[in-house]
N, C-alpha and C positions, 0 to 999 in steps of 0.2 A: 666711635661707633662701630666701625668694621675693621676687620684685623688684617687685612692683606695690602692692598696698595694704599699707603699712607695719604698721599695727596688726595686720592679719589675719595678716602673715606672722612677727610677733613670738609672736602667739599660737599659731599652728600649730607654731612651732619649739619654744616652751615647752611645748607638749602633748607633742610626740614626745619631747622630752628627759626629761620625768617618764614617760612609757611605758617608755622605754628603761631608766631607772632602777629600774623594777620589774619588768622582764621580760628574763630570762636564764636560763642554764643553771641546773639544780638549784634554780630558785626564787629565785635570786641576781640581782639587777639587774647591768646593764653596768658597767663601770668609768667614771670621768668621761674618761679618756683615751678610751677606745671612743666614748663618747657624743659628743665632739668630732670624732673622724673620721667617723663616721656622718653628723653634722650638715653637715660639710664637703663629703662626697660628695653629698649630697641637695642641698645648695646649688648644685653644680656642676650637676647634672641638671636644676634649675630653670631655671639661665640658659641651658642649652640648647633646655629645654622652649618655653619662650614664643615666641622666633622661628621655632623650627621649626614650632609647631603655630599660630602667629599667635592663641593664647588665653592668658590668664593662668594662672600656674600654679595648680592646685586638685587634690586628691587624687581627687576624682569625676570628672576630665577625663581622668585618665592611662588609655592603654589598653596592652594587651600589646604591639600593634605598636609604640607609642611607645617602649617599653622595649627592643625588638630594634632598632629605628631607633638608638637611643642606643649599643647595643653596636656597631652597624655604625659609628657617628660614631667613637667612643673607638677602637675598634682600627684603622679603616682611614685616618681623617682625623688624629686625635691620635697615633695609633700607640702607645699606652700598652702597657706590659708586661703580660703574664700575671697578676703579682701585683698590679698597680694595678687592672686591669678586675675580677679575682675579689674584691677589697676591695669596689669600687663595687657590684659585683651583691649582695653581702650586705649593704650599706647599704641598697640599694633594696627588697631582699625584705624586709628589716624594716619599711621604711616602708610598703609595701603591706600587710603585716600589720597594723601600727598603725592604717592609713586603715581596714581591713575592721573590725577590733574595736571601733574608736570609732565606727563608722557612717558614717564621711566617705566611705567607697566602698561600693557595693552587691555588689561580689564582689573576690575577691583577682585583680589582673591580673597577677600576676608566673607568667607561664606561658610557657614555650618560651624563656625567656632563657638564652642559653648559657654555660657554663663556658668561659674561654679557657684550653685546655691548654697546659702548659707543657712543652717538650722535656725528657724525662726522662735524667739522668745519674746516675753513680753518686754516692754520698754523699760529700761533701768529704773527701779524705784528702791527706796529704802526697805531693808527687811524691818521686822518689828523690833528688834532690840537696838539697831541703828537710829530706827524713827524716835524710839524713847529716849534714847541717849542724846540726841539733837536738841528734843523739846526741854529735857532736864537742863542741857547746857545754857539754852535761851533764857529760861527762867532764872536759873543761878546768876547768869551775868547781870540781871536787873537787880536782883536781891544782894548781890555782894560789891556792887559797883563802890568804889573808894572815893568818887568825886562826882559833883552834879554833872560834869561833863560826859563822864562815863555811863552815868546812869541815865542821861538823856540818850544818848547813842543805844544802849542796850535795850531801852523800853522801845526806841525807833526801830532797832533790828528785830524784836520781838513782834511787833506789828507787822512788818513786812514779810517774814517768815511766817506768820499765821496766815496772811492771805494767799500765800503760795501753796502752804500745806493743806489749810481747811477750807479753802475755797477755789483753789485751782487757778489762781491767777497766773498769765504768763509775766515775764519780766517787764515788757513794753507797756503792758497794762498797769502794772503796778506803778511804774515810772510815771506814766500819763494821769494818775487818778488825781481826782480834783475833789476839794472838800464838800461840794454839792452834789458828788456822786455817791455819797454815803447816806444811808438812811438807818439809823441806829436806835434802838430802844432795848428796854429791860429784857423783852421776850422773844425780840427778832431783830433782824438785820437783814440789809441788802446793799449791794454794791451795783452800781450802773457802770457797765462797760460801754464807751461811747464809740471806741474805734479799735475793736480787737482785730485778730488775725482774719485776713481776707476782707477788710473792711466791715465786719460784722459787728453789731451792738448786741446788748443783751444784760438782763438783771441776774445776778447771781445771789443766792440767800447766803447769809452769813449765821453760821453756828455760834453756840455760846463761846467757846473757846477764842474764835476769832474777833467776837464781839469784846470780851474783855480786853483782850490784847489792843484792839485799836480805840476802845474808850481811854484806856490808860495812857496812849500815845497822843491822843486829841486834847487830853486834860493838859498837857504840857508842851504843846506844838500850838502853831498858827500859821496861818498864810492860805493863799488860794489853792496851791498843790500840796496834798496830803504829805508828801514826803520832801518838799522843798526843792523840787526839780532834781533829786537824784538821777544820774544815768545809769543805763543798764549795767555799763562795767563796772560801776561802783557797786551796784547790787551784787555781780558776780563776786567781787573782790570781798564783800561781807559775807556772803554764804559760804565761799571758801575757807575764810578765815575762822568763822564760827564751827564748820565742819572740822577743821584742823584741830580747834581745841577740844572737839569731841572725839577725835579719833577717827573721823569719817572724812572720806574723798568723796566731795559732793559738788554739784552745781545746781543753779536756781531750777532748771527745768526737771531736774530729777525730784523736786518737791511738787511740782505739777503733777508727774507720773505718780507719786506716790498717793496724792489726792484721788486720782482716778482709780488707782488699783484698790484703795481702801474703800471706796463707794462700792466697787463692783464686789469686794469681799462681803460688806455688809448687806447689801440689797440682792445681790444676783441678779441684778436686772439691767440690762444692757441699755433700754432706752432712758432710764433714770439717769445713768452714768454718761451717756451721749449728750443729754441735755445738761447736766452739770458740768461737762467738760467744754460744751458748746462746738461739738465736732459737728463738722456739716454732713458727715457720712457715717453709718453706724459701724462701716468696716474699720473706720480709725480707733473707734471705742474696743471694738472685739479684740483688738491686738492686746489689750490690757488683761484680758481674759486667759491670755495663752500663759504656760508655766514660766515662773521665773528659774533663773539659774540654779538658786537654792533648793527649789521645789523639785528639780531633777535631781541634785545631789543628795535630797533627803530621801527620794523614791528608792536610790540604789543602795543607800548606806547599808539597810539591813537586810539584803537579800540573801 
């Protein structure tokens, strides 16, 4: 961590590591991976500190102005990303707290150290070409399967993806779905969410494409659990594999993001989108009305 007195450096780093291992959220210490990241960030600060201040690195010599100067160095000279600086900021805040609590510093110098704001965009969702590629790949897999087992899995996968992209189900909700949570007919459908995020329940209407995919699956499957007790990890793997075959890097929550974004695009109504997404606050839904990266790119392309 420190570049001058090696014995002192090792001692200080060891003390900080031990402190981190015993101080964390809800009384639990930080993980070893987190501790390694925090130590690396503080080492970087110490390498900057000594030539900048012309003093050996020591907790009692750090000032608030030093930390703000390091912010300027990081953002203006190193030009680090918002994510990198904000991680460094957390590491330095913890180090200052450690120094105060262990008596190595007379006061907590972590004052006025800014967060680097990141430009806000809508949550990551599939653009229209990738959305259509994914849906085509899902349908083709069911229609071109070479064995009964392949067809069984392809129809199951189509039903799972349909519930996420056409009804906005979260992965945990999908895995917990029971047969008696579904109400299906030729003209309408509904899925009951019994224990959603934040322990909220609710009824989600199912559109035509979701109903077709679910009926096809229910015609060849049986059991109390709609998807046979599949795990969230398995769903993540299935979605990633299908995305890979379609040439798209994707994870399940992007399908839910795509659902909410599409609802907003079609209706322009935040309240409708909020209710269908089952967000507790409309501010959560409003994020989806923000421009996507491709919207920004398209805006500047022909200036």
